C-alpha positions in Angstrom: -0.9 -33.6 -13.6 0.0 -30.0 -12.8 -0.7 -28.8 -9.4 -1.5 -25.2 -8.3 -0.7 -24.5 -4.7 -2.1 -21.9 -2.3 -0.4 -20.8 0.9 -2.2 -19.0 3.7 0.6 -17.6 5.8 0.4 -16.6 9.4 3.0 -15.5 11.9 3.7 -18.9 13.3 2.6 -21.3 10.5 1.4 -21.6 7.0 -1.4 -23.7 5.5 -0.9 -25.2 2.0 -3.6 -26.6 -0.2 -2.9 -28.0 -3.7 -5.5 -28.0 -6.5 -5.0 -30.0 -9.7 -6.0 -29.1 -13.3 -9.5 -30.5 -12.8 -10.1 -28.3 -9.8 -9.9 -31.1 -7.2 -8.3 -30.0 -3.9 -6.1 -32.1 -1.8 -5.7 -32.2 2.0 -4.5 -29.1 3.8 -1.0 -29.2 5.2 -0.1 -27.0 8.2 3.6 -26.2 8.3 5.3 -24.5 11.3 7.5 -21.5 10.6 10.6 -23.3 11.7 13.1 -23.0 8.9 14.2 -26.7 9.0 10.7 -28.0 8.9 9.6 -25.4 6.3 12.4 -26.4 4.0 11.7 -30.1 4.4 8.1 -29.5 3.4 9.1 -27.5 0.3 11.4 -30.3 -0.8 8.4 -32.7 -0.8 6.4 -30.6 -3.2 6.6 -31.3 -7.0 9.6 -29.7 -8.5 9.2 -26.1 -9.9 5.7 -25.8 -8.2 3.9 -22.5 -8.6 2.8 -21.3 -5.1 0.4 -18.4 -4.5 1.0 -16.5 -1.2 -0.7 -13.3 0.0 1.4 -10.2 0.5 1.8 -9.8 4.3 4.4 -8.7 6.8 6.3 -12.0 6.7 6.1 -12.8 3.0 9.7 -11.9 2.4 11.5 -14.8 3.9 8.7 -17.2 2.7 9.3 -16.4 -1.0 13.0 -16.5 -0.5 12.7 -20.1 0.9 10.4 -21.0 -2.0 12.8 -19.7 -4.6 15.8 -21.4 -3.0 13.9 -24.7 -3.1 13.3 -24.2 -6.9 9.7 -23.2 -6.7 7.9 -20.2 -8.3 6.1 -18.0 -5.7 3.4 -15.7 -6.9 2.5 -12.8 -4.5 -1.1 -11.8 -4.4 -2.8 -8.6 -3.3 -4.7 -9.8 -0.2 -7.7 -7.4 -0.4 -8.3 -8.0 -4.1 -7.8 -11.8 -3.6 -10.4 -11.9 -0.9 -12.9 -10.1 -3.1 -12.3 -12.5 -6.0 -12.6 -15.5 -3.8 -16.0 -14.4 -2.6 -16.0 -16.7 0.5 -18.9 -16.4 2.9 -16.9 -18.5 5.4 -13.3 -18.0 6.3 -10.8 -20.6 7.5 -7.1 -21.1 6.8 -7.9 -24.1 4.5 -10.5 -22.2 2.5 -8.2 -19.2 2.1 -5.3 -21.4 0.9 -7.7 -23.3 -1.5 -9.1 -20.0 -2.8 -5.6 -18.8 -3.6 -4.9 -22.1 -5.4 -8.1 -21.8 -7.4 -7.4 -18.2 -8.4 -3.9 -19.4 -9.5 -5.4 -22.2 -11.5 -8.0 -19.9 -13.2 -5.4 -17.3 -14.1 -7.3 -14.7 -12.0 -4.8 -14.3 -9.1 -4.3 -10.5 -8.4 -0.5 -10.8 -8.7 1.8 -8.1 -7.4 5.5 -7.7 -8.1 8.0 -9.4 -5.8 11.0 -7.1 -5.3 14.4 -8.8 -5.5 15.9 -9.7 -2.1 18.6 -7.1 -2.3 16.1 -4.3 -3.0 13.9 -5.4 -0.1 16.9 -5.2 2.1 17.8 -1.7 0.9 14.2 -0.6 1.5 14.5 -1.5 5.2 17.3 1.1 5.6 15.3 3.7 3.7 12.1 3.0 5.7 14.2 3.1 8.9 15.2 6.7 8.0 11.6 7.6 7.3 10.5 6.1 10.6 13.2 8.0 12.5 12.2 11.3 10.8 8.6 10.8 11.8 9.6 10.0 15.3 11.7 13.2 15.5 8.7 15.2 14.4 6.6 13.7 17.1 9.2 14.5 19.7 9.4 18.1 18.5 5.6 18.4 18.6 5.7 17.3 22.3 8.2 20.0 23.1 6.2 22.6 21.4 3.1 21.4 23.3 4.8 21.6 26.7 6.1 25.1 26.1 2.7 26.3 24.9 1.0 24.9 28.0 3.3 27.0 30.2 3.4 30.1 27.9 7.1 29.9 27.3 7.7 31.6 23.9 11.1 31.4 22.2 11.4 33.9 19.3 12.6 32.8 15.9 11.3 30.5 13.2 13.2 27.4 14.3 12.9 26.4 17.9 15.6 23.7 17.4 18.3 25.9 15.8 21.6 26.5 17.6 20.6 30.0 18.9 17.1 29.0 19.9 18.4 26.0 21.7 20.6 28.2 23.9 17.6 30.5 24.6 15.5 27.5 25.4 18.1 26.2 27.9 18.0 29.6 29.7 14.1 29.5 29.9 13.8 26.0 31.1 14.0 26.9 34.8 10.6 28.7 34.3 8.9 25.3 33.9 7.7 23.0 36.7 10.3 20.4 37.6 8.8 17.4 35.8 7.9 19.4 32.7 11.5 20.7 32.6 12.9 17.2 33.0 10.6 15.9 30.3 11.9 18.5 27.8 15.5 17.9 28.7 15.0 14.2 28.0 13.2 14.9 24.8 16.0 17.2 23.6 18.5 14.4 24.3 16.3 12.1 22.3 16.3 14.6 19.4 20.1 14.7 19.4 20.2 10.9 19.4 17.7 10.7 16.6 19.7 13.2 14.5 22.8 11.0 14.8 20.8 7.9 13.8 19.3 9.7 10.8 22.7 10.9 9.6 24.1 7.4 10.0 21.2 5.9 7.9 21.6 8.7 5.3 25.3 8.0 4.9 24.6 4.3 4.3 21.9 5.2 1.8 24.3 7.6 0.0 26.8 4.7 -0.4 24.1 2.7 -2.2 23.1 5.6 -4.4 26.7 6.4 -5.5 26.4 3.8 -8.3 22.8 4.6 -9.2 22.2 6.3 -12.6 18.5 6.2 -11.9 18.8 8.3 -8.7 20.9 10.9 -10.6 18.2 11.1 -13.3 15.4 11.5 -10.7 17.3 14.4 -9.1 16.5 16.4 -12.3 12.8 16.5 -11.3 11.9 19.9 -9.7 12.7 20.1 -6.0 13.9 16.4 -5.8 17.2 16.2 -3.9 19.3 13.4 -2.5 16.8 12.0 0.0 13.7 12.1 -2.2 15.6 10.6 -5.1 16.6 7.7 -2.8 12.9 7.2 -1.8 11.7 7.3 -5.4 14.3 4.9 -6.8 14.0 2.3 -4.1 10.2 2.4 -3.9 9.6 2.4 -7.7 12.0 -0.5 -8.2 12.1 -1.8 -11.8 10.3 0.7 -14.0 9.6 -2.0 -16.6 6.8 -3.4 -14.3 4.7 -0.3 -15.0 3.3 -0.4 -18.6 2.5 3.3 -18.7 3.1 6.5 -16.7 -0.5 6.4 -15.5 0.2 3.0 -13.9 3.0 4.4 -11.8 0.9 7.4 -10.8 -1.9 5.0 -9.7 0.6 2.8 -7.8 1.7 5.9 -5.9 -1.8 6.8 -5.0 -2.1 10.0 -7.0 -5.0 9.1 -9.2 -8.5 9.9 -8.0 -11.3 7.3 -8.0 -13.7 7.7 -10.9 -17.5 7.0 -10.6 -19.3 7.3 -13.9 -23.0 6.3 -14.3 -25.9 7.6 -16.4 -23.7 10.0 -18.3 -22.4 11.7 -15.1 -18.8 11.4 -14.0 -17.6 12.1 -10.5 -14.0 12.2 -9.3 -13.5 10.9 -5.8 -10.6 10.8 -3.4 -7.3 9.1 -4.3 -7.0 5.4 -3.5 -5.6 4.3 -0.1 -4.4 0.8 -1.0 -1.1 2.1 -2.5 2.6 2.5 -1.9 2.4 5.0 1.0 6.1 5.8 1.0 6.0 6.6 -2.7 2.9 8.7 -2.3 4.5 10.7 0.6 7.6 11.3 -1.6 5.6 12.8 -4.5 3.3 14.8 -2.3 6.3 16.1 -0.4 7.9 17.2 -3.6 4.7 18.9 -4.6 4.7 20.8 -1.3 8.3 21.8 -2.0 7.3 23.2 -5.4 4.7 25.3 -3.6 7.3 26.6 -1.1 9.6 27.5 -4.0 7.0 29.1 -6.3 9.0 32.3 -6.6 12.2 30.6 -7.6 10.3 28.3 -10.0 8.0 31.0 -11.5 6.9 30.2 -15.0 7.7 26.5 -14.9 5.0 23.9 -15.7 4.7 22.6 -12.1 4.0 26.1 -10.7 1.5 26.9 -13.5 -0.2 23.5 -12.9 -0.4 24.1 -9.1 -1.8 27.6 -9.5 -4.4 26.6 -12.1 -5.7 23.6 -10.0 -5.7 25.7 -6.8 -7.9 28.4 -8.4 -10.4 25.7 -9.6 -10.2 23.4 -6.6 -8.0 23.9 -3.5 -4.4 23.6 -2.3 -4.5 19.9 -1.4 -5.9 18.8 -4.8 -3.4 21.1 -6.5 -0.4 19.5 -4.7 -1.7 16.0 -5.6 -2.0 17.1 -9.2 1.7 18.3 -9.1 2.7 15.0 -7.5 0.9 13.1 -10.3 2.7 15.1 -13.0 6.0 14.3 -11.2 5.1 10.6 -11.0 4.3 10.4 -14.7 7.5 12.4 -15.5 9.5 10.0 -13.4 8.2 7.1 -15.5 9.3 8.8 -18.7 12.7 9.7 -17.2 13.4 6.2 -16.1 12.0 4.6 -19.2 13.9 6.8 -21.7 16.9 7.3 -19.4 16.8 11.0 -20.0 16.8 14.0 -17.7 13.6 15.9 -16.9 12.5 18.5 -19.4 9.7 21.1 -19.3 6.6 19.8 -21.3 6.5 21.4 -24.7 2.7 20.7 -25.2 0.8 23.5 -23.4 -2.7 22.4 -24.3 -5.2 21.5 -21.6 -5.2 17.8 -21.3 -6.6 15.1 -18.9 -3.1 14.1 -17.8 -1.4 16.5 -15.5 1.8 15.8 -17.4 0.5 17.8 -20.3 -1.1 20.6 -18.3 
C-alpha cells in the first residue's frame, strides 16, 4: 500500500508521519539532524517514497539527502500549506500529518526545488546583494554623523576620490570619537568594496557560459549585475506557464478584490521572490533615471502614462512588470528584447 509522508522540519530535528491510501496515519518519528542518523532513517523508509517538506531555511540539505536516498521530496509553500490544513491546534506531529494528508489528496501547495548547483550559485549572488546593502548602511551612517556636526562636503558623491580627500581634511573638525567612528567606517567601506568585487568576479565566471544572461542584457537598462540576478533567481523558465506567472512570482502584480460588480486593485503581494522583485524594480528606476536617453521607447511611455494617472511608485512597478513579462518571452523564445509592436491600450503592461 502506497504511503504519503509528511516531514515537519526544525533546526535540530524533523518529525515524520506517514499516511496510507486510506488516510490512516502511523506513529510519528522524531529524527535528529545528525547526518548519519538522518540517512539511516531515510534508508528504512519504503523505496522511492514521496515526502512533503515545508520550504524553510534548512530545506536545502534535507531534500539533497532525500534525493540521494532515492526518495522524491516535494517542497511546500508553508503559509499556503498552513491555510489548507486548517488546524486549530499546532504540534509537530499534526503539522507532519497535515502535510502528508495534503500530499495524499493532491492539494499540496508545491513549489519548485532549484537544482543543487543553482542553489549554490544563488548563495554567491545573495552574498553580493547583502554586501551592497551593508555598504549602503555604512554610507548612511557616515552621512548622518557629518550632518549632526554640520560638516558639508561639496559634490554629488561623498565617496568619490576627490571628495574622500576633502573629507580627510575636514575630519579634525569632528569630536574625537565621531572622527574615529568615521575613520573606521571608511575602512569598512574599502573592505566591503574589495569583497563585492571578488564576488562579482566569481559571478562573472559563472555567467561567461550563460546564453540566458546575454539575452537578458538586451532588456532596457539591464547590465551585467542585474542580468545575473534575473538569471539565477528565475531559474528554469519552463516552470512558469505564462509571462503573468513570472510577474506574479516577482511580486509585480497587484492584488485584485472584486465583489458586487466593483473591482479594486490593492498592493502587490509580499510572499514573493524578493531578490527578483528588487531587480525588476531597480531596473524600472534606472529607466526613470535614463528617460532622456530612452525617450520614445515603450518603457518610458509606459512610465509617463502610469505616473500621470497614478504616481511614481506604481509607474515604476508597472515598468518592472512589463520587463518581467518581457523576460519570460525572451527566455522562452530565446530571442533578444524588441520594442512591442502593438500600441493599443491593454490590461498587460507588456502591451501598453
